[in-house]
C-alpha positions, 0 to 999 in steps of 0.5 A: 267778331266776324271771320275774315273772308281772307287770311291776313297772311295767306299761303301763296301759290307763287307758281300760279301767280307767276303763270298769271303775270307771265300770261301778259295781263293780270286783269282782276287776277292781281286783286284776287291773289292779293290778301284783300281784294278790292271788290269795287275794282273787280266790279268796275271791270267791263265784261269782254266780248268774244270775237266772232271766231271764238263764238263760232268755236263755242257754237260749233266745235265745243257744242259738238264735243259736248254731244259726243261726251257724257259723264258716265263714259268719261269717268267710269269707262274711259277715265278720259274722253271717249275715242269718238270725242 
């Protein structure tokens, strides 16, 4: 007998489900929150592309923030991002 990847009756995090539903789209999240997701349905979703504005944000602001931060300072010294970040 093989173990089930998901329990038959999982304890559900209703607040998380509500947040996803209220966000306006559930994409594949509805499948993931179900007890038995359909992997075929999930894999059938096409990957989305970032807009030029989103890609620019990642290429510029996010990259700059990454250069300003490091794990040691964030976790051991500041317990947050540094003031410079």
